[in-house]
C-alpha positions in Angstrom: 63.3 36.6 3.1 61.3 33.4 3.5 62.0 31.1 6.5 62.1 27.4 6.3 61.2 25.2 9.3 64.4 23.9 10.8 62.5 20.7 11.9 61.8 19.8 8.3 63.6 16.6 7.3 64.7 16.4 3.7 64.5 12.7 2.8 66.2 10.6 0.2 64.9 11.3 -3.3 65.2 15.0 -2.8 67.8 17.2 -4.6 70.7 18.7 -2.8 72.4 21.7 -4.4 76.1 22.2 -4.0 77.8 25.6 -4.7 81.3 24.6 -5.8 82.4 21.6 -7.9 85.8 20.4 -6.6 86.9 17.2 -4.9 85.0 17.9 -1.7 81.7 18.2 -3.6 82.7 15.0 -5.5 83.0 13.0 -2.3 79.9 14.6 -0.9 77.9 13.7 -4.1 79.1 10.1 -3.9 77.9 9.9 -0.3 74.6 11.6 -1.2 73.9 9.4 -4.2 74.6 6.3 -2.2 71.8 7.4 0.1 69.4 8.0 -2.7 69.6 11.8 -3.0 70.0 13.7 -6.3 72.8 16.2 -6.5 73.0 19.5 -8.5 76.3 21.5 -8.6 76.9 25.0 -9.7 80.3 26.5 -10.6 82.0 28.5 -13.4 83.4 25.2 -15.0 82.2 22.0 -16.6 83.3 18.4 -16.5 84.2 19.1 -12.9 85.1 16.7 -10.1 81.6 17.1 -8.6 79.9 17.4 -12.0 81.2 14.0 -13.1 79.1 12.3 -10.5 76.3 14.8 -9.9 72.8 14.5 -11.5 72.9 18.1 -12.8 75.9 20.3 -13.5 75.2 24.1 -13.9 77.9 26.3 -15.4 77.6 29.8 -14.0 79.6 32.4 -12.0 78.7 32.5 -8.3 77.8 36.2 -8.8 75.4 35.4 -11.6 72.4 35.9 -9.3 69.8 35.0 -11.8 71.6 31.6 -12.3 71.9 31.1 -8.6 68.2 31.8 -8.1 67.2 29.4 -10.8 69.6 26.8 -9.4 68.2 27.2 -5.9 64.6 26.7 -7.2 65.5 23.3 -8.5 66.8 21.8 -5.2 65.5 21.2 -1.7 68.5 22.5 0.2 71.8 24.3 -0.7 75.2 23.6 0.8 78.8 24.4 0.0 82.1 22.7 -0.9 83.8 26.1 -1.6 83.5 28.9 0.9 84.5 31.9 -1.3 80.9 32.6 -2.4 79.6 36.1 -2.1 77.0 37.1 0.5 74.7 38.2 -2.4 74.8 34.7 -3.8 73.9 33.1 -0.5 71.2 35.6 0.1 69.7 34.9 -3.3 69.8 31.1 -2.8 68.2 31.5 0.6 65.0 33.0 -0.9 64.2 29.6 -2.5 65.8 26.9 -0.3 67.4 26.4 3.1 71.1 27.3 2.9 73.2 25.3 5.3 75.5 26.3 6.8 74.0 29.8 6.8 75.5 32.4 4.5 76.6 34.4 7.5 78.9 31.5 8.5 80.6 31.8 5.2 80.8 35.6 5.4 82.7 35.3 8.7 85.0 32.4 7.8 86.0 33.4 4.2 87.7 36.5 5.6 90.7 36.0 7.9 90.2 39.3 9.8 86.4 38.9 10.3 87.1 35.3 11.4 89.8 36.2 13.9 87.9 39.1 15.4 84.8 36.9 15.8 86.9 34.2 17.6 88.8 36.7 19.8 85.8 38.6 20.8 84.1 35.4 22.0 87.1 34.2 24.0 88.4 31.5 21.7 92.3 31.1 21.7 93.7 32.6 18.5 97.2 33.5 17.4 98.0 37.2 18.2 97.1 39.4 15.2 96.7 42.9 14.0 94.8 44.4 11.1 97.0 45.9 8.3 96.2 48.1 5.3 99.3 50.0 4.7 103.0 50.4 5.7 102.0 52.4 8.8 99.7 49.7 10.1 102.4 47.1 9.4 105.0 49.1 11.3 102.7 49.4 14.3 102.0 45.6 14.1 105.7 44.8 14.0 106.3 47.0 17.1 103.5 45.4 19.1 103.9 41.7 18.0 107.5 41.7 16.9 109.1 39.3 14.4 109.0 36.7 13.1 105.5 36.9 11.9 103.3 36.2 8.8 101.5 38.8 6.7 98.4 37.2 5.1 95.8 38.6 2.8 92.4 38.8 4.6 90.4 37.1 1.9 90.6 34.3 -0.7 93.7 32.6 0.7 94.4 28.9 1.1 97.3 26.4 1.0 99.7 29.2 1.8 98.5 31.5 -1.0 98.7 35.2 -0.1 101.2 34.8 2.7 104.6 36.3 3.3 106.8 35.5 6.3 108.6 38.5 7.9 111.7 37.6 9.8 113.2 41.1 9.9 111.7 44.5 10.2 113.5 45.3 6.9 111.4 42.7 5.2 108.2 44.7 5.7 108.5 46.8 2.6 109.0 43.7 0.3 106.0 41.9 2.0 103.7 44.8 1.1 104.7 45.0 -2.5 101.7 44.6 -4.8 99.2 44.7 -1.9 98.6 48.4 -1.6 95.1 49.1 -0.1 94.3 45.4 0.4 93.0 44.1 3.8 95.6 42.0 5.5 96.3 40.4 8.8 99.7 40.2 10.5 100.1 37.3 12.9 102.7 36.4 15.4 104.8 33.4 14.4 103.8 30.5 16.6 106.5 28.1 17.9 104.3 25.1 17.6 105.0 21.5 18.4 102.5 20.2 15.8 99.3 21.1 13.8 96.1 19.3 14.4 92.5 19.6 13.4 89.1 18.7 14.7 86.4 18.1 12.0 83.0 18.3 13.6 79.3 18.5 12.6 76.3 20.2 14.1 72.7 19.2 13.2 69.7 21.4 12.9 68.7 20.4 16.4 72.0 21.4 17.9 73.4 17.8 18.1 77.1 17.6 17.9 79.5 14.9 16.5 83.2 14.8 15.8 86.0 12.5 14.6 88.5 13.3 17.4 91.8 15.0 16.9 93.7 14.5 13.6 97.4 15.3 13.3 98.5 17.1 10.1 101.8 17.5 8.5 102.4 20.1 5.8 104.8 20.5 2.9 105.2 23.9 1.2 102.0 25.1 3.1 99.9 22.3 1.6 98.6 19.4 3.7 100.8 16.4 3.0 99.8 13.7 5.6 97.0 13.4 8.1 97.0 10.7 10.8 94.4 9.6 13.4 94.2 9.0 16.2 97.0 11.2 17.6 99.2 10.5 20.6 98.4 13.8 22.3 97.7 13.8 26.0 93.9 13.2 26.5 93.4 16.5 28.3 94.6 18.4 25.1 92.4 16.3 22.9 89.4 16.9 25.1 90.1 20.6 25.1 90.4 20.7 21.3 87.0 19.1 20.9 85.5 21.4 23.5 86.8 24.5 21.6 85.6 23.1 18.3 82.1 22.5 19.7 82.0 26.1 21.1 83.0 27.5 17.7 80.3 25.6 15.9 77.7 26.7 18.4 78.9 30.3 18.4 78.6 30.4 14.6 75.3 28.5 14.6 76.7 26.0 12.1 74.4 23.4 10.5 76.7 21.1 8.6 80.4 20.3 8.9 83.2 22.6 10.0 86.9 22.1 10.6 88.9 23.9 13.3 92.6 23.9 12.6 94.9 24.3 15.7 98.5 24.9 16.5 99.6 22.9 19.6 102.4 24.9 21.2 105.4 23.4 22.9 103.8 24.3 26.2 100.7 22.3 25.4 98.4 25.2 24.6 95.9 25.3 21.7 95.7 28.2 19.3 93.1 28.3 16.5 94.8 28.8 13.2 91.8 29.0 10.9 88.3 27.6 10.2 86.9 25.8 7.2 83.0 25.8 7.0 82.8 22.5 5.1 84.4 19.1 5.0 88.2 19.4 5.2 91.2 17.7 3.5 92.3 16.4 6.9 89.0 14.6 7.3 89.3 12.6 4.0 90.5 9.6 5.9 87.0 9.3 7.4 85.6 8.2 4.0 87.3 4.8 4.6 88.1 4.7 8.3 84.9 5.8 10.1 81.4 4.5 10.6 80.2 7.8 9.1 82.4 9.9 6.8 82.5 13.7 7.0 80.7 13.8 3.7 77.8 11.6 4.8 77.6 13.6 8.0 77.4 16.9 6.0 74.5 15.4 4.1 72.8 14.2 7.3 73.2 17.6 8.9 72.0 19.8 6.1 69.0 17.5 5.4 67.9 17.4 9.1 68.6 13.7 9.6 70.1 12.4 12.9 73.9 12.5 12.9 75.8 9.3 12.3 78.3 7.5 14.5 81.9 8.7 14.0 83.8 5.8 15.5 87.2 5.3 13.9 87.1 1.7 12.8 90.9 1.4 12.5 93.9 3.8 12.8 94.3 5.6 9.5 96.4 8.0 7.5 95.8 10.1 4.4 98.5 11.2 2.0 97.7 13.8 -0.6 98.5 13.3 -4.3 99.6 16.5 -5.8 100.1 17.3 -9.5 103.9 17.3 -8.9 103.6 13.5 -8.7 102.9 13.3 -12.5 106.1 15.2 -13.3 108.1 13.0 -10.9 106.6 9.9 -12.6 107.4 11.2 -16.1 103.7 10.8 -16.9 100.8 8.9 -15.5 101.7 7.5 -12.0 101.8 3.7 -11.6 98.3 3.2 -10.0 98.7 -0.6 -10.0 101.7 -0.2 -7.7 99.5 1.5 -5.1 96.9 -1.2 -5.6 99.4 -3.8 -4.5 99.0 -2.4 -0.9 95.9 -4.3 0.2 95.0 -1.9 3.1 95.5 1.3 1.0 92.6 3.0 -0.8 93.1 5.2 -3.9 90.9 8.2 -4.5 91.3 10.3 -7.6 89.3 13.5 -8.3 88.8 13.4 -12.0 91.0 16.4 -12.8 92.6 16.3 -16.2 95.3 18.9 -15.7 98.0 17.8 -13.2 99.6 21.1 -12.2 102.3 21.5 -9.5 100.6 22.0 -6.1 97.2 20.9 -7.4 95.3 18.3 -5.3 94.6 15.4 -7.7 93.7 12.7 -5.3 94.7 11.0 -2.1 95.6 7.6 -0.5 94.1 6.3 2.7 95.9 3.6 4.6 94.4 1.5 7.4 96.5 -0.3 9.9 96.8 -1.5 13.5 98.6 1.6 14.6 98.7 5.3 13.5 102.4 5.0 12.8 102.0 1.9 10.6 99.1 3.6 8.7 101.3 6.6 8.0 104.2 4.4 6.8 101.9 2.5 4.5 100.3 5.6 3.0 103.7 7.2 2.3 105.1 3.9 0.9 102.2 3.5 -1.4 102.6 7.0 -2.7 106.3 6.5 -3.3 105.5 3.4 -5.3 103.4 5.5 -7.7 106.6 6.9 -9.2 108.0 4.2 -11.5 111.6 3.6 -10.6 113.8 3.6 -13.7 117.2 1.9 -13.7 
């Protein structure tokens, strides 16, 4: 396996390869092209959110190692916007270009059990959990951790997919239905006061930058609204950033990573999960920060100095899901949102508006976080044409 000098700076004009082609890659590509980089994207689809703004769009499965090898040979560095890429694919790409973050980071964070064991063994605060493969394991987990709890698939889960809440021991059999032999994790249910995240970046030289603590509100397990800054006590915010920095250093991340936390009613922090890429909760940085999470990802993976992360104004981000199209009886009223002068509209170029699918978002800027949240939600409500 070749090694690439970590000190090498990849300058504008170079080509950056992105494995994955969704909205995160789209916003990364916009930031990269603005700085003069070329962008190549690889995924199993065409006319993708990333492909629509990239220089080159390659259609191939992530496990088509010949295609991945050819892709990596055409770029100067490879990064990700989608973490469920196999270790074989990242190892193949790494023969031809630096892969940042390293494929080992993805291997750990794309699997809930590996992730939680990694964090626990290094002393990071995580929700109590047990490994589950069958009914016997689940029964033991229920005895040790009690109910309520959540049974989650170990791999390929996001936005609540692959999860089943267990409120009674009698629910265990139903929760296992259709999952025989699959690796799972049973977690204690956390009586949390709120959910927050820290989106942070680490450079090739070990430098660290973050956007503070962002408060997140979910609906049906999908992020609905993010607001920054928070009104948490400063000591909790400082601790959250310290934990996030420790996680990035322990993993050896070069790039952007999000640490999602539960804040308990007693003021403790528990890591819920990690995302080794820009994160939905950090979308507001595109409009509200001196350097967005997407530009920072580019800077980090290309070996450039990290940019300032100052929040220019309080901000809120409201997701636009495919359900909105059904509520509007067709295309939402985009002009109505545009009537809010401090609200920015971001659409991802997805043609099929399915329920629960992230189609875009709104970012609102205001003098206070509460006012930013109010504006974002009001602009979203205005998208649905009111019929008399």
